[in-house]
SEGULUM-111356 format. One record per residue (C-alpha): residue number from 1; residue in one letter; chain; x, y, z. Coordinates in nm, 3 decimals. Layout:
<gumis>
nr  rest  kette  east  north  up
NUM  A  A  X  Y  Z
...
</gumis>
This chain:
<gumis>
nr  rest  kette  east  north  up
1  X  A  1.011  2.677  0.003
2  X  A  0.788  2.439  -0.209
3  X  A  0.423  2.382  -0.136
4  X  A  0.304  2.073  0.065
5  X  A  0.029  1.898  -0.123
6  X  A  -0.203  1.626  0.055
7  X  A  -0.451  1.417  -0.113
8  X  A  -0.689  1.158  -0.019
9  X  A  -0.877  1.053  0.254
10  X  A  -0.762  0.683  0.342
11  X  A  -0.809  0.606  0.741
12  X  A  -0.735  0.279  0.918
13  X  A  -0.918  0.053  1.091
14  X  A  -0.951  0.331  1.414
15  X  A  -1.086  0.591  1.166
16  X  A  -0.730  0.799  1.177
17  X  A  -0.577  0.919  0.846
18  X  A  -0.278  0.721  0.739
19  X  A  -0.054  0.981  0.621
20  X  A  0.280  0.940  0.464
21  X  A  0.546  1.194  0.434
22  X  A  0.726  1.185  0.074
23  X  A  1.016  1.367  0.043
24  X  A  1.176  1.378  -0.304
25  X  A  1.337  1.722  -0.524
26  X  A  1.255  1.573  -0.842
27  X  A  0.906  1.647  -0.910
28  X  A  0.858  1.323  -1.144
29  X  A  0.964  1.059  -0.921
30  X  A  0.785  1.224  -0.635
31  X  A  0.455  1.199  -0.803
32  X  A  0.545  0.818  -0.916
33  X  A  0.603  0.731  -0.547
34  X  A  0.332  0.884  -0.428
35  X  A  0.048  0.791  -0.695
36  X  A  0.173  0.436  -0.594
37  X  A  0.109  0.454  -0.226
38  X  A  -0.201  0.627  -0.293
39  X  A  -0.319  0.311  -0.456
40  X  A  -0.212  0.126  -0.153
41  X  A  -0.474  0.320  0.054
42  X  A  -0.253  0.584  0.201
43  X  A  -0.295  0.945  0.252
44  X  A  0.047  1.138  0.095
45  X  A  0.209  1.463  0.162
46  X  A  0.446  1.574  -0.033
47  X  A  0.776  1.789  0.011
48  X  A  1.053  1.887  -0.236
49  X  A  1.331  1.916  0.084
50  X  A  1.418  1.821  0.427
51  X  A  1.344  2.200  0.527
52  X  A  1.010  2.132  0.408
53  X  A  0.942  1.841  0.546
54  X  A  1.078  1.955  0.892
55  X  A  0.798  2.232  0.862
56  X  A  0.516  1.985  0.853
57  X  A  0.658  1.752  1.105
58  X  A  0.625  2.068  1.324
59  X  A  0.237  2.057  1.248
60  X  A  0.150  1.687  1.276
61  X  A  0.345  1.314  1.293
62  X  A  0.286  1.090  1.018
63  X  A  0.254  0.700  0.988
64  X  A  0.555  0.718  0.812
65  X  A  0.811  0.895  0.576
66  X  A  0.985  0.784  0.271
67  X  A  1.248  1.007  0.167
68  X  A  1.504  1.048  -0.110
69  X  A  1.872  1.015  0.017
70  X  A  1.980  1.300  -0.237
71  X  A  1.796  1.590  -0.137
72  X  A  1.897  1.941  -0.233
73  X  A  2.039  2.129  0.034
74  X  A  2.036  1.868  0.333
75  X  A  2.029  1.521  0.266
76  X  A  1.808  1.230  0.381
77  X  A  2.078  1.125  0.645
78  X  A  2.037  1.445  0.814
79  X  A  1.656  1.405  0.830
80  X  A  1.642  1.082  0.920
81  X  A  1.896  1.200  1.219
82  X  A  1.662  1.517  1.303
83  X  A  1.337  1.291  1.310
84  X  A  1.514  1.031  1.560
85  X  A  1.645  1.317  1.795
86  X  A  1.286  1.517  1.797
87  X  A  1.079  1.334  2.089
88  X  A  0.766  1.360  1.905
89  X  A  0.858  1.194  1.574
90  X  A  1.131  0.962  1.709
91  X  A  0.914  0.680  1.667
92  X  A  0.790  0.773  1.306
93  X  A  0.956  0.482  1.092
94  X  A  1.172  0.635  0.812
95  X  A  1.239  0.480  0.464
96  X  A  1.543  0.608  0.265
97  X  A  1.547  0.574  -0.122
98  X  A  1.837  0.639  -0.314
99  X  A  2.041  0.549  -0.671
100  X  A  2.332  0.558  -0.492
101  X  A  2.506  0.209  -0.478
102  X  A  2.741  0.312  -0.225
103  X  A  2.741  0.056  0.040
104  X  A  2.834  0.325  0.331
105  X  A  2.509  0.527  0.224
106  X  A  2.297  0.249  0.319
107  X  A  2.502  0.117  0.638
108  X  A  2.501  0.479  0.760
109  X  A  2.108  0.515  0.741
110  X  A  2.070  0.180  0.907
111  X  A  2.313  0.300  1.214
112  X  A  2.104  0.611  1.243
113  X  A  1.775  0.399  1.244
114  X  A  1.590  0.379  0.904
115  X  A  1.312  0.127  0.910
116  X  A  1.387  0.028  0.556
117  X  A  1.617  0.108  0.254
118  X  A  1.547  0.105  -0.113
119  X  A  1.727  0.158  -0.433
120  X  A  1.589  0.322  -0.671
121  X  A  1.470  0.232  -0.922
122  X  A  1.254  -0.053  -0.710
123  X  A  0.977  -0.282  -0.806
124  X  A  0.641  -0.194  -0.700
125  X  A  0.649  -0.546  -0.471
126  X  A  0.964  -0.406  -0.294
127  X  A  0.800  -0.078  -0.193
128  X  A  0.472  -0.227  -0.108
129  X  A  0.648  -0.452  0.111
130  X  A  0.903  -0.182  0.261
131  X  A  0.597  0.077  0.330
132  X  A  0.376  -0.204  0.448
133  X  A  0.650  -0.345  0.712
134  X  A  0.790  0.007  0.814
135  X  A  0.403  0.156  0.868
136  X  A  0.224  -0.118  0.993
137  X  A  0.469  -0.385  1.145
138  X  A  0.300  -0.666  0.940
139  X  A  0.535  -0.842  0.694
140  X  A  0.342  -0.832  0.399
141  X  A  0.560  -0.935  0.038
142  X  A  0.176  -0.987  -0.170
143  X  A  0.053  -0.635  -0.340
144  X  A  -0.304  -0.623  -0.236
145  X  A  -0.509  -0.393  -0.455
146  X  A  -0.828  -0.191  -0.347
147  X  A  -1.074  -0.229  -0.633
148  X  A  -1.465  -0.320  -0.750
149  X  A  -1.540  -0.643  -0.921
150  X  A  -1.873  -0.824  -0.929
151  X  A  -1.832  -1.173  -0.789
152  X  A  -2.072  -1.480  -0.798
153  X  A  -2.037  -1.750  -0.554
154  X  A  -2.127  -2.004  -0.750
155  X  A  -2.235  -2.262  -0.469
156  X  A  -2.451  -2.048  -0.317
157  X  A  -2.842  -2.047  -0.389
158  X  A  -2.963  -1.686  -0.293
159  X  A  -3.009  -1.399  -0.538
160  X  A  -2.709  -1.175  -0.404
161  X  A  -2.476  -0.848  -0.506
162  X  A  -2.149  -0.898  -0.384
163  X  A  -1.812  -0.758  -0.496
164  X  A  -1.451  -0.785  -0.432
165  X  A  -1.307  -0.486  -0.290
166  X  A  -0.970  -0.611  -0.200
167  X  A  -0.753  -0.867  -0.428
168  X  A  -0.437  -1.035  -0.399
169  X  A  -0.255  -1.340  -0.545
170  X  A  -0.325  -1.521  -0.222
171  X  A  -0.695  -1.406  -0.149
172  X  A  -0.954  -1.093  -0.150
173  X  A  -1.203  -0.920  0.064
174  X  A  -1.595  -0.963  -0.063
175  X  A  -1.800  -0.643  0.078
176  X  A  -2.154  -0.842  0.118
177  X  A  -2.435  -0.780  0.350
178  X  A  -2.471  -1.094  0.392
179  X  A  -2.116  -1.253  0.500
180  X  A  -2.068  -1.670  0.464
181  X  A  -2.013  -1.850  0.760
182  X  A  -1.632  -1.838  0.904
183  X  A  -1.404  -2.143  0.793
184  X  A  -1.661  -2.223  0.523
185  X  A  -1.536  -2.294  0.161
186  X  A  -1.701  -2.167  -0.154
187  X  A  -1.619  -2.124  -0.566
188  X  A  -1.638  -1.810  -0.674
189  X  A  -1.628  -1.656  -1.009
190  X  A  -1.522  -1.300  -1.150
191  X  A  -1.404  -1.162  -1.458
192  X  A  -1.102  -0.920  -1.503
193  X  A  -1.058  -0.663  -1.736
194  X  A  -0.707  -0.781  -1.864
195  X  A  -0.870  -1.111  -1.936
196  X  A  -1.185  -1.050  -2.121
197  X  A  -1.416  -1.333  -2.184
198  X  A  -1.192  -1.494  -1.921
199  X  A  -1.400  -1.649  -1.625
200  X  A  -1.172  -1.656  -1.301
201  X  A  -1.294  -1.916  -1.077
202  X  A  -1.147  -2.003  -0.766
203  X  A  -1.205  -2.206  -0.412
204  X  A  -1.150  -2.020  -0.139
205  X  A  -1.234  -2.013  0.256
206  X  A  -1.382  -1.736  0.476
207  X  A  -1.119  -1.635  0.711
208  X  A  -1.293  -1.385  0.883
209  X  A  -1.575  -1.113  0.872
210  X  A  -1.747  -0.806  1.006
211  X  A  -2.103  -0.654  0.998
212  X  A  -1.917  -0.296  0.893
213  X  A  -1.891  -0.151  1.257
214  X  A  -1.686  0.153  1.274
215  X  A  -1.605  0.460  1.055
216  X  A  -1.403  0.315  0.764
217  X  A  -1.513  -0.065  0.797
218  X  A  -1.699  -0.194  0.516
219  X  A  -1.906  -0.516  0.574
220  X  A  -1.814  -0.826  0.422
221  X  A  -1.563  -1.125  0.454
222  X  A  -1.219  -1.226  0.404
223  X  A  -1.139  -1.483  0.139
224  X  A  -0.816  -1.714  0.130
225  X  A  -0.799  -1.889  -0.169
226  X  A  -0.730  -2.250  -0.130
227  X  A  -0.727  -2.380  -0.497
228  X  A  -0.669  -2.154  -0.806
229  X  A  -0.521  -2.234  -1.124
230  X  A  -0.179  -2.135  -1.243
231  X  A  -0.304  -1.922  -1.533
232  X  A  -0.574  -1.739  -1.320
233  X  A  -0.310  -1.656  -1.049
234  X  A  -0.064  -1.475  -1.304
235  X  A  -0.424  -1.322  -1.427
236  X  A  -0.472  -1.194  -1.103
237  X  A  -0.094  -1.045  -1.101
238  X  A  -0.122  -0.887  -1.413
239  X  A  -0.426  -0.695  -1.331
240  X  A  -0.301  -0.614  -0.962
241  X  A  0.013  -0.482  -1.174
242  X  A  -0.180  -0.304  -1.446
243  X  A  -0.395  -0.123  -1.215
244  X  A  -0.122  -0.027  -0.963
245  X  A  0.130  0.101  -1.243
246  X  A  -0.126  0.212  -1.482
247  X  A  -0.003  0.552  -1.638
248  X  A  0.296  0.567  -1.447
249  X  A  0.655  0.555  -1.546
250  X  A  0.962  0.601  -1.332
251  X  A  1.203  0.846  -1.391
</gumis>
């Protein structure tokens, strides 16, 4: 029996761990998938076989499961059927991924209720969107990176200490103890490590804010970009890709 491994302590807005179970017999590919999920703010549990996954599922119910179809002994389709037949796990979204190009494989998996189907190797964007849609029920195609970047609000005449804690090509979350008013528009400036010497300036509107109540909520404000130059957008996208894939290579 392979060892079940846990890492990370990510939680959702209610303070519950956002656990995703990853099942793959190939260690390198399992690692590659797991690291990406951790960088998406999930707490990852891994297993190498369907049998090991079943043992884990007897102990707890994950937010979602993502499994390779071509597992040793018992394949991913059989595991999918097991999860959907058990009362306590039938609502767990299951994502299947495989390098198998047979259309019948995808058809069978979808007929038995898989929440997503990916052909390996898949892009980071596809993995992100599929997992987010299956696990959280919100269509989301743009990768959002958890980070820490100092940001200056240029049109606010105050001595502030603010930083970007989440960043996408369409917006950001600014961690601050002094959120600005809802709907207000401001000019934000920050530096990216992949563009030394370049100041990224964007115009953004405050979309929501909170004061940090709850065990996992940071005080701050969500900002949607209203004006961002094409070059600045590409720099943001490149930075996110570098951070999400840095040090990793698919099998």
